[in-house]
N, CA and C of each residue as an Amber inpcrd file, in Angstrom:
protein
   405
 -29.9790000  -4.2360000  28.8300000 -29.2550000  -3.3380000  27.9460000
 -29.4090000  -3.7320000  26.5000000 -29.5350000  -5.0050000  26.1980000
 -29.7700000  -5.4290000  24.8260000 -28.5740000  -5.2320000  23.9150000
 -27.3320000  -5.2800000  24.4250000 -26.1570000  -5.1710000  23.5860000
 -25.7770000  -3.7470000  23.2490000 -26.4460000  -2.7730000  23.8010000
 -26.1320000  -1.3770000  23.5080000 -25.2740000  -0.7970000  24.6230000
 -24.4410000   0.1460000  24.2670000 -23.6010000   0.8110000  25.2510000
 -24.4620000   1.8460000  25.9700000 -24.3240000   1.9260000  27.3010000
 -25.0840000   2.9540000  28.0220000 -24.7280000   4.3460000  27.5070000
 -25.6700000   5.2750000  27.6100000 -25.5170000   6.6070000  27.0270000
 -24.2930000   7.3670000  27.5080000 -23.9510000   7.2480000  28.8030000
 -22.8050000   7.9980000  29.2940000 -21.5010000   7.5300000  28.6480000
 -21.4170000   6.2810000  28.1850000 -20.2390000   5.7990000  27.4810000
 -20.3160000   6.0700000  25.9870000 -21.5260000   6.0690000  25.4610000
 -21.7050000   6.2450000  24.0220000 -21.1900000   7.6000000  23.5490000
 -21.2210000   8.5850000  24.4280000 -20.7310000   9.9150000  24.0590000
 -19.2060000   9.9510000  23.9510000 -18.5340000   8.9820000  24.5420000
 -17.0770000   8.9910000  24.5760000 -16.4350000   8.0800000  23.5340000
 -17.2210000   7.3290000  22.7790000 -16.6670000   6.3970000  21.7990000
 -17.2580000   6.6630000  20.4200000 -16.5760000   6.1260000  19.4160000
 -17.0380000   6.2380000  18.0280000 -17.4690000   4.8570000  17.5770000
 -18.6660000   4.7730000  17.0180000 -19.1540000   3.4870000  16.5310000
 -18.5910000   3.2460000  15.1400000 -17.8590000   2.1630000  14.9910000
 -17.2410000   1.8160000  13.7210000 -18.1390000   0.8760000  12.9330000
 -18.6260000  -0.1220000  13.5980000 -19.4780000  -1.1290000  12.9860000
 -20.4110000  -1.6240000  14.0800000 -21.2450000  -2.5430000  13.7340000
 -22.1400000  -3.0890000  14.7460000 -21.3100000  -3.7480000  15.8530000
 -21.4870000  -3.2740000  17.0480000 -20.7880000  -3.7690000  18.2420000
 -19.2790000  -3.5480000  18.1980000 -18.8200000  -2.6100000  17.3940000
 -17.3980000  -2.2470000  17.3690000 -17.3070000  -0.7550000  17.6460000
 -16.7070000  -0.4140000  18.7610000 -16.5780000   0.9720000  19.1920000
 -15.1180000   1.2620000  19.4900000 -14.6950000   2.4970000  19.1950000
 -13.3200000   2.9050000  19.4600000 -13.3380000   4.2040000  20.2480000
 -12.5100000   4.2470000  21.2740000 -12.3520000   5.4500000  22.0840000
 -11.2960000   6.3350000  21.4260000 -11.6150000   7.5940000  21.0990000
 -10.6200000   8.4750000  20.4630000  -9.3950000   8.7500000  21.3390000
  -9.5120000   8.5130000  22.6420000  -8.3860000   8.7400000  23.5470000
  -7.5420000   7.4840000  23.7410000  -7.8960000   6.4250000  23.0570000
  -7.1460000   5.1700000  23.1270000  -5.7690000   5.3850000  22.4920000
  -4.6880000   4.9310000  23.1430000  -3.3570000   5.1040000  22.5490000
  -3.2150000   4.4150000  21.1870000  -3.9760000   3.3770000  20.9510000
  -3.9060000   2.6590000  19.6730000  -5.0560000   3.0630000  18.7460000
  -5.5810000   4.2680000  18.9100000  -6.7380000   4.7320000  18.1380000
  -6.4900000   4.6800000  16.6290000  -5.3720000   5.2310000  16.1750000
  -5.1090000   5.2950000  14.7420000  -4.9060000   3.9080000  14.1450000
  -4.2310000   3.0410000  14.8820000  -4.0430000   1.6700000  14.4070000
  -5.3900000   0.9560000  14.2630000  -6.2490000   1.1550000  15.2340000
  -7.5630000   0.5110000  15.1830000  -8.4160000   1.0860000  14.0550000
  -8.2980000   2.3850000  13.8110000  -9.0480000   2.9930000  12.7000000
  -8.5710000   2.4080000  11.3710000  -7.2580000   2.2220000  11.2260000
  -6.7390000   1.6110000   9.9990000  -7.2200000   0.1760000   9.8630000
  -7.2570000  -0.5280000  10.9790000  -7.6320000  -1.9380000  10.9370000
  -9.1190000  -2.1230000  10.6570000  -9.9630000  -1.3710000  11.3360000
 -11.3990000  -1.6240000  11.2650000 -12.1450000  -0.7790000  10.2490000
 -11.6270000   0.4040000   9.9270000 -12.4470000   1.2900000   9.1230000
 -11.7640000   1.8130000   7.8700000 -10.5970000   2.3340000   8.0290000
  -9.9600000   3.0540000   6.9200000  -8.5950000   2.4570000   6.6130000
  -8.5830000   1.3140000   5.9940000  -7.3270000   0.6280000   5.7340000
  -6.3750000   1.3630000   4.8190000  -6.8880000   2.1260000   3.8780000
  -6.0290000   2.8230000   2.9160000  -6.1440000   4.3370000   3.0480000
  -6.4930000   4.8120000   4.2180000  -6.6920000   6.2420000   4.4150000
  -5.3550000   6.9280000   4.7010000  -4.9190000   7.8320000   3.8090000
  -3.6430000   8.5140000   4.0170000  -3.6160000   9.3340000   5.3090000
  -4.7540000   9.9020000   5.6860000  -4.7950000  10.6960000   6.9150000
  -4.4650000   9.8340000   8.1270000  -5.0390000   8.6600000   8.2080000
  -4.7720000   7.7730000   9.3440000  -3.3110000   7.3170000   9.3460000
  -2.7690000   7.0170000   8.1580000  -1.3530000   6.6360000   8.0740000
  -0.4670000   7.7950000   8.5290000  -0.8190000   9.0170000   8.1130000
  -0.0120000  10.1750000   8.4760000  -0.0470000  10.4160000   9.9800000
  -1.2390000  10.3700000  10.5490000  -1.3560000  10.5980000  11.9990000
  -0.6430000   9.5030000  12.7930000  -0.7610000   8.2840000  12.3210000
  -0.0720000   7.1810000  12.9950000   1.4400000   7.3360000  12.8730000
   1.9160000   7.7900000  11.7060000   3.3520000   8.0120000  11.5110000
   3.8650000   9.0870000  12.4630000   3.1140000  10.1730000  12.5970000
   3.5220000  11.2360000  13.5250000   3.5450000  10.7180000  14.9560000
   2.5690000   9.9060000  15.2950000   2.5050000   9.3260000  16.6360000
   3.7090000   8.4330000  16.8960000   4.0580000   7.5770000  15.9170000
   5.2130000   6.6900000  16.0790000   6.5090000   7.4960000  16.1490000
   6.5870000   8.5560000  15.3650000   7.8050000   9.3750000  15.3760000
   7.9820000  10.0460000  16.7420000   6.8990000  10.5360000  17.3280000
   6.9840000  11.1590000  18.6510000   7.3790000  10.1510000  19.7270000
   6.9850000   8.8970000  19.5380000   7.3270000   7.8580000  20.5130000
   8.7200000   7.2840000  20.2770000   9.3800000   7.7080000  19.1840000
  10.7280000   7.2260000  18.8980000  10.7770000   5.9090000  18.1520000
   9.6660000   5.4650000  17.6270000   9.6050000   4.2170000  16.8520000
   9.7370000   4.5800000  15.3720000  10.9620000   4.8540000  14.9480000
  11.1980000   5.4230000  13.6330000  10.9360000   4.4550000  12.4910000
  11.1630000   3.1760000  12.6980000  10.9070000   2.2070000  11.6240000
   9.4240000   2.1880000  11.2790000   8.5820000   2.1850000  12.2890000
   7.1420000   2.1970000  12.0350000   6.7070000   3.5340000  11.4540000
   7.3080000   4.6110000  11.9260000   6.9760000   5.9340000  11.3830000
   7.3360000   6.0010000   9.9020000   8.5170000   5.4980000   9.5420000
   8.9280000   5.5040000   8.1370000   7.9610000   4.6980000   7.2820000
   7.5540000   3.5410000   7.7780000   6.6080000   2.7060000   7.0360000
   5.3330000   3.4870000   6.7260000   4.7830000   4.1360000   7.7230000
   3.5150000   4.8340000   7.5150000   3.6960000   6.1100000   6.6880000
   4.8480000   6.7850000   6.8020000   5.1000000   7.9350000   5.9200000
   5.1750000   7.4730000   4.4630000   5.8250000   6.3430000   4.2320000
   5.8820000   5.8160000   2.8660000   4.4920000   5.4160000   2.3770000
   3.6610000   4.8870000   3.2660000   2.2890000   4.5470000   2.8880000
   1.5230000   5.7920000   2.4540000   1.7450000   6.9060000   3.1220000
   1.0680000   8.1500000   2.7570000   1.4830000   8.5870000   1.3600000
   2.7650000   8.4050000   1.0330000   3.2450000   8.8630000  -0.2740000
   2.7340000   7.9980000  -1.4210000   2.1230000   6.8770000  -1.1250000
   1.5440000   6.0470000  -2.1880000   0.2680000   6.6590000  -2.7560000
  -0.3350000   7.5670000  -2.0150000  -1.6020000   8.1730000  -2.4280000
  -1.4040000   9.6760000  -2.5870000  -2.0280000  10.2330000  -3.5840000
  -2.0110000  11.6840000  -3.7560000  -3.1040000  12.2550000  -2.8710000
  -2.6930000  12.8640000  -1.7670000  -3.6620000  13.4320000  -0.8370000
  -3.1070000  14.7400000  -0.2950000  -3.8710000  15.3650000   0.5690000
  -3.4180000  16.6160000   1.1670000  -2.2430000  16.3850000   2.1300000
  -2.0100000  15.1510000   2.5130000  -0.9230000  14.8310000   3.4350000
   0.3520000  14.4150000   2.7020000   0.3120000  14.3610000   1.3830000
   1.4460000  13.8810000   0.5940000   2.7010000  14.7210000   0.8420000
   2.5830000  16.0360000   0.7040000   3.7520000  16.9080000   0.8580000
   4.2840000  16.8830000   2.2840000   3.3880000  16.8450000   3.2510000
   3.8390000  16.7800000   4.6500000   4.6030000  15.4870000   4.9100000
   4.1430000  14.4000000   4.3260000   4.8270000  13.1190000   4.4960000
   6.1940000  13.1500000   3.8110000   6.2640000  13.7630000   2.6310000
   7.5570000  13.8780000   1.9340000   8.5390000  14.7090000   2.7570000
   8.0470000  15.7990000   3.3610000   8.9170000  16.6270000   4.2000000
   9.3890000  15.8440000   5.4310000   8.4940000  15.0550000   5.9920000
   8.8780000  14.2420000   7.1480000   9.9380000  13.2200000   6.7510000
   9.8000000  12.6380000   5.5680000  10.8030000  11.6790000   5.1070000
  12.1450000  12.3630000   4.8580000  12.1220000  13.6140000   4.3990000
  13.3750000  14.3440000   4.1830000  14.0820000  14.6400000   5.5080000
  13.3120000  14.7270000   6.5980000  13.9210000  14.9910000   7.9080000
  14.8340000  13.8500000   8.3450000  14.4980000  12.6540000   7.9210000
  15.3460000  11.5220000   8.2670000  16.5970000  11.5870000   7.4040000
  17.7440000  11.5740000   8.0230000  18.9770000  11.6070000   7.2420000
  19.3190000  10.2130000   6.7380000  20.3390000  10.1220000   5.9050000
  20.7150000   8.8380000   5.3010000  21.0540000   7.7990000   6.3570000
  21.7160000   8.2510000   7.4100000  22.1370000   7.3110000   8.4500000
  20.9360000   6.6480000   9.1190000  19.9290000   7.4390000   9.4300000
  18.7490000   6.8510000  10.0800000  17.9610000   5.9870000   9.1030000
  17.9720000   6.3380000   7.8210000  17.2930000   5.5030000   6.8320000
  17.9920000   4.1610000   6.6840000  19.3330000   4.1400000   6.8350000
  20.0680000   2.8810000   6.7650000  19.9080000   2.0720000   8.0500000
  19.7380000   2.7660000   9.1540000  19.6450000   2.0990000  10.4460000
  18.3240000   1.3590000  10.6140000  17.2440000   1.9480000  10.1440000
  15.9240000   1.3480000  10.3180000  15.4660000   0.7120000   9.0200000
  14.8140000  -0.4390000   9.0900000  14.3140000  -1.0630000   7.8590000
  13.2220000  -0.1900000   7.2450000  13.4270000   0.1780000   6.0130000
  12.5090000   1.0910000   5.3420000  11.5810000   0.3060000   4.4430000
  10.3370000   0.6960000   4.4480000   9.3670000   0.1010000   3.5300000
   9.6190000   0.6780000   2.1550000   9.8290000  -0.1900000   1.1870000
  10.0570000   0.2640000  -0.1740000   8.8290000  -0.0690000  -1.0110000
   8.5060000   0.8440000  -1.8930000   7.3800000   0.5920000  -2.7760000
   7.7190000  -0.5740000  -3.6880000   6.7670000  -1.4270000  -3.9470000
   7.0700000  -2.5710000  -4.8120000   7.4280000  -2.0900000  -6.2110000
   8.5180000  -2.6060000  -6.7140000   8.9150000  -2.2410000  -8.0680000
   8.1880000  -3.1550000  -9.0530000   8.0650000  -2.6620000 -10.2610000
   7.4260000  -3.4850000 -11.2850000   8.3400000  -4.6650000 -11.5760000
   7.7910000  -5.8350000 -11.4810000   8.5910000  -7.0210000 -11.7680000
   8.6730000  -7.1850000 -13.2740000   9.8820000  -7.2290000 -13.7420000
  10.0960000  -7.3650000 -15.1770000  10.3770000  -8.8150000 -15.5090000
   9.9570000  -9.1780000 -16.6890000  10.2590000 -10.5180000 -17.1800000
  11.7330000 -10.5210000 -17.5890000  12.4850000 -11.5260000 -17.1680000
  13.9070000 -11.5750000 -17.5330000  14.0950000 -11.5630000 -19.0520000
  15.2180000 -11.0250000 -19.4770000  15.4960000 -10.8510000 -20.9010000
  15.4790000 -12.1810000 -21.6450000  16.0260000 -13.2350000 -21.0600000
  16.0760000 -14.5090000 -21.7660000  14.6770000 -15.0750000 -21.9660000
  13.7680000 -14.8360000 -21.0110000  12.3910000 -15.3180000 -21.1610000
  11.7030000 -14.5380000 -22.2820000  11.9190000 -13.2210000 -22.3060000
  11.3280000 -12.4140000 -23.3770000  11.8540000 -12.8550000 -24.7410000
  13.1520000 -13.1500000 -24.8180000  13.7470000 -13.5850000 -26.0830000
  13.1320000 -14.9070000 -26.5470000  12.9720000 -15.8400000 -25.6320000
  12.3700000 -17.1300000 -25.9770000  10.9280000 -16.9430000 -26.4420000
  10.1680000 -16.1050000 -25.7360000   8.7650000 -15.8750000 -26.1050000
   8.6350000 -15.2230000 -27.4860000   9.4750000 -14.2220000 -27.7630000
   9.4280000 -13.5560000 -29.0660000   9.8180000 -14.5280000 -30.1650000
  10.8460000 -15.3310000 -29.9170000  11.2730000 -16.3270000 -30.9090000
  10.1720000 -17.3350000 -31.1670000   9.5220000 -17.7960000 -30.1160000
   8.4230000 -18.7520000 -30.2620000   7.2700000 -18.1310000 -31.0430000
   6.9390000 -16.8730000 -30.7400000   5.8690000 -16.1770000 -31.4450000
   6.1940000 -16.0310000 -32.9310000   7.4140000 -15.6470000 -33.2450000
   7.8090000 -15.5020000 -34.6470000   7.7950000 -16.8580000 -35.3630000
   8.2200000 -17.9060000 -34.6880000   8.1780000 -19.2390000 -35.2650000
   6.7350000 -19.6520000 -35.5670000   5.8120000 -19.3660000 -34.6500000
   4.4000000 -19.6740000 -34.8850000   3.8530000 -18.8880000 -36.0780000
   4.2240000 -17.6230000 -36.1720000   3.7890000 -16.8280000 -37.3280000
   4.3240000 -17.4210000 -38.6310000   5.5770000 -17.8640000 -38.6050000
   6.1570000 -18.4870000 -39.7810000   5.3930000 -19.7520000 -40.1820000
   5.0640000 -20.5950000 -39.1960000   4.3140000 -21.8190000 -39.4840000
   2.9150000 -21.5160000 -40.0180000   2.2560000 -20.5290000 -39.4130000
   0.9080000 -20.1590000 -39.8870000   0.9870000 -19.6200000 -41.3080000
   2.0090000 -18.7900000 -41.5860000   2.1770000 -18.2510000 -42.9310000
   2.4380000 -19.3550000 -43.9520000   3.2880000 -20.3230000 -43.5820000
   3.5810000 -21.4360000 -44.4860000   2.3330000 -22.2830000 -44.7190000
   1.5660000 -22.5240000 -43.6590000   0.3400000 -23.3110000 -43.7790000
  -0.6740000 -22.6050000 -44.6750000  -0.8430000 -21.3080000 -44.4900000
  -1.7910000 -20.5690000 -45.3230000  -1.3440000 -20.5060000 -46.7860000
  -0.0390000 -20.3830000 -46.9830000   0.4940000 -20.3560000 -48.3490000
   0.1960000 -21.6770000 -49.0640000   0.3600000 -22.8200000 -48.3780000
   0.0710000 -24.1270000 -48.9620000  -1.4220000 -24.2720000 -49.2570000
  -2.2520000 -23.7840000 -48.3560000  -3.7110000 -23.8790000 -48.5740000
  -4.1260000 -23.0280000 -49.7730000  -3.5880000 -21.8210000 -49.8640000
  -3.9650000 -20.9310000 -50.9740000  -3.4170000 -21.4570000 -52.3000000
  -2.3200000 -22.2040000 -52.2770000  -1.7640000 -22.7730000 -53.4980000
  -2.6950000 -23.8310000 -54.0780000  -3.4450000 -24.5380000 -53.2210000
  -4.3690000 -25.5830000 -53.6950000  -5.7230000 -25.0260000 -54.1300000
  -5.9950000 -23.8030000 -53.8330000  -7.3020000 -23.2390000 -54.2000000
  -7.3140000 -22.7710000 -55.6280000
């Protein structure tokens, strides 16, 4: 055989990479597609979310619906509508994936940095003034 799948099986699977094949009828098809081929594909996240929702695994469904909303795609509005279907109670019950917020530098650190920068400018200005006075 030489490492190749026989023809009768090759018609039933999708070749992802060399020696990596996935059966479209596999229950974990969408997960495997995300893992091996399309890690950031909104379509795969959306289909996987619908699959998890039908199986009653709402925490995983919410995670993948939120993943879809990170990208502007044709599935964006459908994912938003699916998220609206979950009421507040179910959102509190299941751990929800939250988009990472921008980490801000604390105010006291910013104040120290600005003060240090202004102090350096003052020293440079004083140094240049002394140099120009001798010229």
